[in-house]
Structure formats: structure tokens, C-alpha cells
N, C-alpha and C positions, 0 to 999 in steps of 0.2 A: 537729768543731772549732767553736769559738764564732765567730760573726760579729762584726765591729767594732761598737762601741756607737753610733757616729755614722754614720748612713747618708747617703751622697752621692746615693742613688737618690731621685728625686722632686723634688729641688731645681730651681727654675726658672732654670737656668743659661743664659747666652748661648751661642749656637752657636760651636763651635770654628772654623768656616769663615767666620764673619761678616765679619771684618776683610778677608780676602782678597777676598771678593765685593764688598764696598762700595767698596774702594779700587782695584779692577781688577786685583788681583794674582792672582786665580784664573785658571787656564788651562784652557779647555775643549778638547774633542777637535779642533775645527776650527782651534784656535790653535796646534797643534803643527805646525811647518813645518821638518822636517829639511832639511839642505843638499841642493839638487837636487830638491826636491819638484815633481812634476808634478800637474796638476789634471784630474780626470775630471768630465765632465758627462753626465748621462743624457738620452736622448731617449725620450719616452714615446709609446706607440701613440696615434694619433689616432682610432682606431675602437674600439668596445667588444667586437666579436666578428668573427672572420674569420681572416685570415692575411696575413703580409707576402709580397708577390710580388716585390719588388725593393728593393735598397738601392744607391744610387749615391753613393759616398763620395769620388770622385776630387777634386772641388773642395775638400772639407774637408781631404783629405790634402795638397793642394797649398798650403793656407793656412799662413801663417807660424807656426812654433812647434808645429805639430801632430805628435804622435808616432804616433798610431794611431787607428783607428776600429774598435771591436769590435762584433760582432753575432753572430747565430746562425751566420753563415757562417764565422767564425774564432774564436769564443769557445771556450776549453777546455771539455770536458765535465766536469760535476761527478762526483766519485768516488762519492758516496753519494746515494741517492734520499732527499729530505727527507720526513719524516713528522711531521705536526703533533703536538707534545708540549708541554703547558703547562710553563712554566719553573719552576714550583714542584717539578717532579719531580727537579730537580738533575742532569739529563742534558742531552743536546742539547735545544735549544728552538727547533726550526724553526717559524716563524710560520705557514707554510702548506706543503702538500705539493706545492709547485711552485717551480721556480727559473727565472727568465727567461733569454732569449737562448740557449736550448738547441735550439729549433726555431722554425718560422715561425708557429706558432699564436698568435693573440691572444685572450686570455680576458677582458680588461677594459681600458677606456680608461685611459691613463697607464702601462700595463705597460711596463717598460723593453724596448725593441727594439734599441737601439744605445747605444754609449758612446764619447764622444770624449775623447781624452787629449792635453793640450798642456802647454807649459811655463809658461803662466799661466792663471788662471781666465778672464780676459777673452777670450783667444784660443780657449780650449776652448768658451766660450759662443758666440762668433762662428762657429766651425767647425761647431758643432751646427746652426746655421741653414742651413748649406750642404749638409747630408746630405739627399738626396731619397729618400723611402721610398714605395713603392707598396703598396697594400693591396687585398685582395678582402674586401669587407664582407659579413657575414651578419647575419640578424635577431638582435637582442639582447633580453634580458630583464633589467630593472634595478630594477623596482619591485614592490611587493606586488600592486598591481592587475594588472600584467602576468603575474605568476607564480602567482597564486592557484590557477588551475585545474590546475597541475602539482605542487601541494604533496603531500608525502608525510610520513608519520609517521617521525621519525628513530629508528633503533635505538639509537644512542648519540650524544652530543654532547661538545663540550669535549675534543677529542682522544681520545675513547673513554672518558673517565673517568666520565661521567654517563649513566645510562640515559635514553632518550628518553621513557619513560613511567614514572610513579610512582603507586602506588595504595595506599590503606589503607581498610579497611572497604568499604562498598557505597554509592557516591554516589547511585545511583538510589533506593535505599531511604531514604537520608538526606534527599533532596529530597522524597520522598513524605511524610516526617514533618514537613516544614517548614510553618509557618503563614504565613511571609513569604519571598518570593524576590526577590533582586536579580540581574538578568542584564544585564551591561553589556559593551560592547566599547570598547577603548581603542587609540589609535594614537599611536606615538611616532616622531618624525622621527629620521633618522640624525644622529649627532653625530661630530665629530672632536676630537682631543685638544688640538692647538695649544699645546704647551709653548713657553716663550719661546725655548728653544734647539732649532732644527731638528736632526734626526739628522745625524751626521757621523762619518766614519771616516778616519783616516790610516793607511795600511799601509806598513810598512817591512820589507823582506827583508834579512837578513844571512846569506848563503849559504842554508842550509836552514831557518833560524829566522825566524819572522815575528813582528813586534810590531805590534799594532793599538792605536791611540789611538781609543777608541770611546765614543760616548755611549750608555751601556747601563745598565739596572737590574741586570744580572747579568754581571760580567766572566767568570766561569767558564762561564756559558751561552754567551756569545759565543765563548769559546775552543773549547768542545766542538763547537759547531755549525759554525763555520768550518773547524775541523780535519776534521770529517766531510765537508763539501762539497769540500774541497781534497784529501782523502786523505792528510793528513800526521798524524804523531803529535801528540796534544794537548800533549805536553811541549815541542814545537817552536813552540808558539804562546803568546805572552804578550799579555795584554790589560791596558791601563792606562786607567783611568777616574777621573781625579783629581776632576773636577767635572762634574756633569751638571745642565744647566739645565732641570729639570722633565721629566716624562714622562707621568704619569697613565695609563700602560699602553702608550703608543706605543713605548716602549723596553724593554718587559718581555720580549717575544718577539724572536727574532733574524730580521730581514728580510734582503733580498738584498744591501743595500749594503755590509756589511762584507766579505762574500766577493767581491763585484764589485771592491771596492777592492784586495783582495789579488790577484785575477787580473790586474787592470790593472798593479799594481806589478811583478808577475812578468813581464808581457809587455814592459813598457818598461824593465825593469831599473833602476828608480828608485823612490823613495818616491812614493806617490800619495795625494792627498787627495780624497775624495768627500764633498761636503757637499750635502745635499738643500735645494732651495729651499722656500719656504713653500708654494707651490702643489703641489710634489711631495709634501709631507707629507700632502696630502689623498688621494693614491692610492699611497702607498709604505709606510705603517706601520699599516695597519688602521684601524678605526673602530668605533663602536657602531652596529650595523645598524638599519635601519628595522624597526619591530616592530608587530604587532597582537596585543593580549591580549583574550581573552574570559574574564570572571570571572563565575561563577554562585555565589551564596551562598544557602543555605537556613538559616532560623533559626526558633526558637519565639518566641512573643510576649514572653517574658522576656529575649530577646536571645541565648539559647544557640544556638550554631552547630550545625546538624545535618549540613551538607554543604558542601563547597567544590569547585568545578570550575574549573580554571585552564588554559586552552589558549593557546599562543603560536604565532604564524606569523611567519616571518622569512626573508629571503633568505640563502643561503650561496653559497660559491664552487663552481666546477665540480669542485674537487678535495678539498674537505673538508666534513664535516658539522659546522659550527660554529654554535652559538647561545649567546648569553649565558645563563648558568644562572639565568634570571629566576624560575623556579618553585620552586627547591629551598629556599632560605632562607625565602621567603614562606610555604611550606607548614608551617614550624615556628613561626610567630609565635603561632598560636592553637590551643587544645585542641579541634580539630574532629575527630571520630572517623571521618568519611568524606571522603576526599579523592581527587581524580584530577588529575594534572598531565601534560600532553602537549605535546611540542615537535613542531611541523610546519615543514618546511623546503621550499624549492624552489631549484633550481640557477639561479643568476643570473650575469650577466657582471659580477662583482665580485671583488676580492681577498678572501681569507678575512678576515672581521671579527676583532676581537681584544678583549683586555681594555680596558676604559675605566673610570675610577674608579667604584667601587661596581658592578663588572661583573656585571650580572644583578639584583642586589638593588635598585639604583636604579630600574630599570624595573619589575621585578615587584612591588616594594613600592608603587610609585605606583599601579598598577592595583588591588592588593588594598586599600590603605588608603583610596583614593577610594571603592571599593565599600563598605568598612566604614562610612565616613562616611554614605553614602547609606542604608545599613541602619539606622544610628543614628537618622537623621531619620524614616525610615519607621516605626520602632518608638517614636519619641518618647522615646529614651533618650539621655542625655548621651554624646557620642562617647567620652570617656575611660571612663565607667562601662561602656559596652559592651565595651571592650577588657579592662577588669578582670574582667568576668564570664566572659570567654573566655581568661583568662590560662592559659598552658601551664605547669603546675607541673613537668612532665617533658617531655622531647623527644617531640613527638607522632609523629615518624617511627619511633623505635626503642623508645619507652617507657622509655629510660634516664634517670637523673637528669642534670640539667645540671651541668657541671663548676663553673659559677658562673653567676649571672644578674644580679640587681639591677634588673630592668625595673620592678617596682612602685615601687622607690625613685626611679627616673628619672621615672616618671609624677608621683609626689607632689612631688618637688622642682621639676620643670619647671612643674607647675601653679602652685606657690607663686610661683616667680620671675616667671612670665608673667602671673599674675592671672587664671587661667582661671575661677575660681569667680565672678568678677564679670561675666562675659559674659551678655548676653541671647541665648538660643539661637535666637531667631527671626531668619530671614534678612531682610536689607534694612532693619533697624530703626534702625541708627545712621548718622548723617550728620554730616559736618563741612563745611559749605558745600556744594559740589557733589560732594564725595567721599563715596562709600559706604564704610563701615569694616566689616571682617570679620576674624574670627579662626578659625583651624583648627589641628588637631593630627594627628599620625600617629606610629605606632610605627616604630622602626628596628631592623634586625637585620643582622648580617654574620657569616658563618661563620668559625670559627677553622681556618685551614689549617695543617697541620703539614708541615714538610720531610720528604722521603722518604729522606734519607741523613744520615750524621753531619755535624755542623756543628763547625768547628774555629776556634780562635783561639790566639794565642801571647802570653804575658805575659812581660815581662822587667823586672827591677829592677837598677839600676846601683849601683855602690859610692858614687856621690855622692848617692844617695837618690832619684834620679829613676826613673821607670818608663815603659815603652812597652807599648802594647797593639796587636796587629796582627790584621787580618782582611781577607780579600779582598772584602768587601762593598762595594757602591757606595752613595754618598750622593747621591741625586738630588733633594735638597731637603727630605727628611724629618727630617734631624737625626741620622742614624745615627752619624756620627762623634762627636757630642756625647754621646749616651747610651753609646757604647762607653767613653768616658773616665769617665763617672759609674759605670758598672757595675764597671769595672776598679778604680777608686778604692775603691769600696765593698768589693769582694772582698779587696783588698790591705790595706785599713785605712789608706789614705793620703788626702791631699787631692787633688782634681782638678787643683790648680795644678801638681803635680809629674808628671802623667800626660800623655804625648804619645800621639796616636793616628795609626796608619798604616792606610790602607784603599784600596780601589779598584784592586787590582793582583792578577793571578792568581799572582804570585810569593809572595803571602802566603797564609796558611792559608785553605782554601776554606770559604765559606758560600754558601747557596743564593741565587738571585736574590730581591731584596726585592720580592715581589709579593703581592697579596692580603692586605695587612696582616700578612704573616708575617715580614717582615724584622726588626722589633724583637724579636720573640720568639726567632727563631733566632739572631740575632747576640748578643743579651744572654745567652742561655743558654750559647753558646760562650765568650764573654768571661768570664762568671761562673765557668764551669768552669776556665778557664785561670788566672784571678786567684786563686781559692781554692786551686787546686792548688799554685801558686807560694807562696802564703802558708803553706800547711801544710808545704811542703818546707823553707822557711826556718825555721819554728818547730821542725821536727824536727831541723834542723842545729844550731839554738841549744841545744836541750835536750841534745844529744849532745856539745856542745863544752865541754870541761873549763874553758875560760877564759870562758865566758859566765855572766852572772849568773843565767841560767835553767837552768844545767846540772842535770840530774836531775829537772827538773820534769815533771809530767804535761802532755803537749801539750794535752790538753783543758782545762787550767786556764789556758792562755795566750791572751790576746786582743791585737789590734793596734789601736793608737790613734795616728793621725798618723804612721804609719810606725815606731812604737815597739812592740816586742813586750814585753808586761808580764804579770805574774800578775794574774788577775782580782781576787783578794782582796788583793793587795799591789801596787798600781800603781806604787809607787816602785821595784820590782824589775824590771829588764828592760834591753833595749838596742834600738837602732834596726837596721833592715835594713843601713844603711850601715856601722855599726860592726861588725856580724857579717861582712860581706863584706870590709871593709878588713883586719880582723884576720886573716882567712884568705887574704889576698892574692888575692881573687877580684874580677875586673873587673865581673862581672855574674852573675846567675842567671836562669834562664828555665824556663818550663814550657809545654807544649802542652796545651790543653784540648780535649776532644772530647765533644760532647753528642749522644747518640743519641735522636732524637725517638721518642715512643711510636708503636706501630703504629696502623693505621687503626681497630682495634677497642679503644677505651679503656674501653668500658662506660659512656660518658658522652656526652650531647649537648654540643657545644661551639660557642658563638656569643657574639658581643658584642651587647649590646642598648642601646637608647637611646630617647628620646622627643623629638619635634620639635614646636615651636609656632611659628605665624606670624601676624603681623598685617599686613593689607594695606589699601590705600586704592584704590578704583576710581572713575575718572571715566566714567560710563556714556555720556556724550555723545561724548567723544573716544576711548573705548576704552582709556584708559591704566590700567595697574596699577602701583602703587608698593608695594613691600614695605617696611614701616616698621619692623618688629621681628621678629627671629628669636630663639628660645630653644631651646637644645639641651642635654640632660643625658644623659650616657653612662656606661656601666659597663664600661670597657675592661680590667678586671683591675687589675694593679698599674701605676701610672703612673711611668715612668722619669724624665721631665722634664716638669714641669707647664707650662712655657712652650712648649716645642716641641710637646707634645701638644695644648695649646689652639690653637696656630697651625694644626696639621693639621686639627683639628675645625672651626675657624672657616673655613678655606679650603674644606673640603668643603661647609659650609653655604652659603657664598657661591656656590659652584659650583651648588648647588641652585637659586639664583635664576636662573642662566643656563639650566639645564635646564628649569625651569618656564616661563620667559617669553621666552627669546631664542634659544637655540641650536638650529639646524636646518641640516643640509646638504641642499640641494635637488637632486634628480636631474632632469636634463632627459631625459625618456624618449625623445624623438625622436633625441637624440644619444648617449644611454647614458653620459653623463658628468656629474660634479658641476657644477652651474651657479654655485656661489658658493664656489669654491676659493681664497679669499683672506681675509685678515684685514679687508679693507675691506667684505666682504659677509657673512662669518660673524659673527653678532652675539654679543658677549660682554658680561657686566656690567662696568662700570667703577666707579671710586670714587664717582661721582655716583649710581650705582644701589645702592650698599651701604647696607643698613639698620643700625640698632643691633643688635648681636648679643651675646647672653648665652651663655656656654659654661661648663658645670660638669661635673666628673667625679666619679663615685662609685666609690671603690675597693672592689672585691670580691675576696676571697681565692680563688685558684684553684690547687689543688695538682696539677692534671692536665696543663695545657697545656705547661708548661715549668718549670724550677726557680724562676724568679722570679714566675710567675703572670701573665705579660704576654700580653695578647690582641690588642693593636694598636689604633691609632686612625686610620690613614690613610684608610680607606674609609667607616667608619660615619657620619662627619659629613655625607656627601652623602645617605645613604639616608633616605628619609622626608621630605626637605625639599620636593620638588615636590608630594607629596601634601598636606602641611600647607598649602602655598600655594594649591593648587587648592581645598582644602576651605575655606580662608579666603575665596577669591574667591566661592564659593557662598554662604557666610554673609553676605558683603557684598551680593550681587546677587540671590540666589535662583536663579541660573543655573548649571547644571552644565557643566563642561568635561571632556571625556574624551580630548582630544588634547593632546600636548605638541609644541612650546611653545604656551602660551595667548597668542595674538597680539592685536594691536589689532583686526584684522579680525574675529576670532572674537567678541570682546566686543561690537563694534558690531553 
């Protein structure tokens, strides 16, 4: 069937949720307060390791308005043991293989050990201060320096999806062939997500049915995970997530608070709201773990890589082997025949780390691209030329062709926009007053993750000419609702002005949690399938209708323009959807679309690529670094909305400024807890830190990843920024920095 001639896809339309958000009309999960709602407040462990020896709750229970104090002494036992499963799987999505308040053991500081429920938030908060908890403390391990001696090579990481070791060729042989070696060790501080909306859940029981208003990236993931923990049928759990105030990975997996809210509501027989505080967000929803990377590169004098060794060391929890997949995509950037990647872990007193924007790629590419820049200077080769000489024309891991790439085009366009050819390659040569000026660049890569189960959406056209598209996907700031309307309009052949979108509810057709830049591809594929199925259904009805101007026509000869079905060669012959439905006394027509993602072996390498460029100014006396300009060019496949995609990419690039220069969560080893768990002490870039930013997208056709060729843009904007900035700081000062963030103290 022919597609409509005017495509709504790609247009830079405003977000469908914009007005509600800027006027205050949007209601977030913590703003749902059903009649009789009680409030729950969590009490976190004050020690990082040991056990709870006593809980004295009598004063709290005697306080005004308090309904209950729950702990391991009276908390219901969970029905199913949690097992870490990444939310892209489309099944349960337990964030860690541990659920709190089931026994007296304390695994990490801040772990929930009690929960107070009262009729107001203030009373619950006050009563929480009255609960006296005794502990038996044991020695804790919380940092790399403490745990290094206990490190082991992981068999598998990432919920078992990724091997702990990957090899191709013979690294030792490749290093022996090298004429130049770079051997560097990098350290990256732990980071926390800090979305503007802390996580929150409101739980409401109606007999055996549970409704959760939850801040989540995946309503279905919340539904399946909570049902598993409570031992109730998933069909008895409804999750509503109308608006989500950011996530960056903290709401991708399902942590303990939705189920705890449900247990609390069940216990007090009233709706219960459980909203995490800002401080609790630092020890309740995962983080990007502290990391140490060692990168060894071997190359010939002409710049050809002969070997690459990349080892990573990081802490994980006592119950999961988790590490950001920092090595995997990084191993695919360049055509190096000999490669070895190894993840080493040690058990620490921490919750299981989790996804954080650019999860793995942002850290692994920083180490690799900084080392590549050092190699370029060692060989006296332009950094971009070195990358071009090692360009991977096929996937180095599998030898398969790329489903699409566009990296060379990104290099070329980025260099043109940035003015790369005009730079003096010698470090420390350019000054503006007391400022040293430098420029740097880096490659960017992010894998294309495919959902593991069918993705569904529903399309409906009404007799008045309006349409509705429905999907259970959550929009946590990425613009999913907007692109749903555009894809539906494109498939139906109507204007976006007549399309309404419904999403964020498990009562709607299921799509996978929008994680790993997979959301736009999965949702758009489902919506496209539903919309085109409905379009074809109505065309078939028209050509079979004796009263239609299209009666007897070949359906393949019919196109739809602005809601009017017409003959391609005779556009004056046809009728609108509304006319067809009204004549047949039909109030509406609908179709359910289901897209089955390709299996894991597509015969192609699948990744999104880009190129990052940075200009910095460094005051060597004060240690100040100011990023003055960022340029990023990316090849994310087909672009569904150029405005929202640009916004996503720019947001990632600005985040890279934070990762490079500011963001660090500091562990206090003697106490085993985060020392700066607040927005007053965790440094983030603000408007005054934001440089000029150029963002461009190069559309590349991809016939493998999904029907529309969408590869996603949510993560790739961050990847490579910190390396480009670090390389620019070297170019400005002649001094290398291998630790993130690069602080004033380290520059001085």
C-alpha cells in the first residue's frame, strides 16, 4: 500500500505535553492524592554493613496520626525472589536481587530498614525521628582502593546478558607488532542521576485490584515487577504514569518503593503515597559506579591499530554482578584486529548500580578516546585523521556489515562546523589574555538495543475525522507522545492536528520500557504498524463499498492525503475517512498494530554514531576550565522530530560538561556512605556554564533496526563529550587528565 505523499515524520513540531507542563496542568505521580491518602516515610540504615539489633517504635506509634511502623519484624514476605533483569527484556525489571525489610541484614548505608505511615506527610516525617534503631556494625568496603585486593573477573554482567570477557585475535601478538604503545589508567567518580522529579508512588487498592501512580520509564515493567513481588496476577495491577519529570536511568529499573507503597496501602487499608526525598534518591535508585579503566593501545607508525586491551574495575553489590557495559561499544569503534576486554568486580557495601545516561558508553569511550588522542600526538597524526585511518567499515566484533553508519559524514560535517582545519595542533600555543585556548574531538557510539517481545499500539479513526493513537509507553521528557502523533499521522495520511495521543497507562497496548535509546524505535514501529493497518483497512472497505467513489479500485492505487482516500493518478476521485464511516453508520474504526522485533542475530552490526568537538578556555593560575563551544554531529537513522531530537542531543552534550568537569559523588570511606548526597553539594552545570552548542543530524537509511529506520538519540549526545573536553584541555595546557571530573585542584 502506498504511503501518504506528505510526511509528518521529521517535522520540528512542538511537544504535545508542553502546555500542560509550563502551565502547571501536568500531574505527576506524587500529585495524585485520592481521598483518605496516607503518607509513608522510609528510614534508612545509618551503617553500611552489619545488622539491625533492635527497633523501638512505641514513641512513633503513639504520635498523633500514625497508623503503623513497618520493618523486618512485621513486613509481609515477598512472594517472588527478585532477580536482576534489564528492563529492555520486557519482563519483570527488578533493579537488584534484593528486597529490603525482609531480614535484619544491612548491606549498604541508606538501605530501608523501617517505614512509618501516618495521615499526613509531616506527621510521618516527625514519627520517623522517634523510631530508635540499634545496629551491630561490621567492616565495610565502599571504594575501589578498599576493594581492589578482592577483585575477581566477572563471568557475566548486566543481569547476565553480557560476558565478563570478550576477545578477538591475539592481543599479545598484536602488541608485539606495535611500534608505539599507549598504556593509561583512568578513574571516574561515581555519579547520580538527579532528575528534577524524585521518584514517587501512590498505591491504591480496590479489593484485589491495585492501581499505582508511579514515576517510571516503563509502566509495564512496574506492573510485572510489583505483581511478582506481591504474588498477585499482573492483570490485577494497573500502572498510570501520565507525566514523568526526568529519569536518566534512575526510573528505568524497578526499585523497592513501588512495592513498599503497595504493602503499606494493604497494611493500613488506605491509599498510600511514598515519595523519596532528594537525599534518598542518592541511595534508593542506583547510580553510575566508581570506575577504573586501563587502556593499552598498540599501533604502527602509520597509525594503524594492532592491538587494544581494555580492562575495567568497579564495585558491585553483594547480590549482583553489575557493571556498566563500558567495554562493549568501545570495542566496536575502530577496526582493530586484536582486542581483549575484561570486567573485574569486587563486592562492596552498595546497592546494585544501574543505568545512567550513556550507560557504559559514556565511561568507556572517555577512556578509549582520550587514549586515542594521546596516540595521535605520539604519532604526530591529526586526531581525526587517526580515527579515519582506523575506521571500521564492518563491525569488528562480528565481521558483519553495519545496518547503517554515517560516522565519516559526521566527522566531515563536524569538522566543517567547528573549524577543525584551522587549529594549530601544538598544545599551549593559543592565548586570550590569561586564558589558554584548546580544542579537542572524540568519536561517539551507542548500540541499538532491540526489544525482546512484540510491541503494540492501537489506532482509531472517528466519524468526525479525528484520530487517536494509544500506547502504554511512558514519556519521561523525551517527547515520545509527540512522535507517536507524528508517526500515526504519517501512517494514516492525516494532519497531526487531528491526532490525539494516549500513553503512560498499562491499560493501553503494551510497549517496552523506553530505555537505552530503544523507546523511539519500539514505539514508532508499533504506532506505524497500527496506523498503516487501519489505513489499509479503511481503503479496503472503501473499494468494496458500492457507494464509494473508489468502488472497484485497486487498493494499491489508493493513497491518503489529509484524511482523504484518493486514486494516485486521479486525485479528484475519492472520499474522506469521515464520509466513509458516516455513510456506513460507523462511529469509529480501529486496528491494533503489533511489531515483532528481529531476533538477536540480524546479520548486521547495529549502532548509532557521532562526532564530538569541544573548545575550552583554561585559566592555569586559578585552575578554571570554561567550555566555550561544543559541536556534535550524529547519524541516528531516521529522525522523527528534528526539534525534540535536537533537544535530546543537546541535553546529552550539556550533561557531558557536568561529567567532564563537575559531577562526582564522594564516598566517605570511614562511614561507608555518600558525603555529598544533596543538590547543594553535588555539582551540576547551570545556565552560566552552558557554552554555545551546535547540533546537527545526518539521516542514514536503515532497513534492519525497525520499519522506520529509527535508531534513537537519547543517549548518544553524551557519549564522547567528556573525552573531547579532556582532549581540548590537553591542547590548551599540554597537561593530560585521566580522572573525571577534571577539577580546579587537579589543574592547579
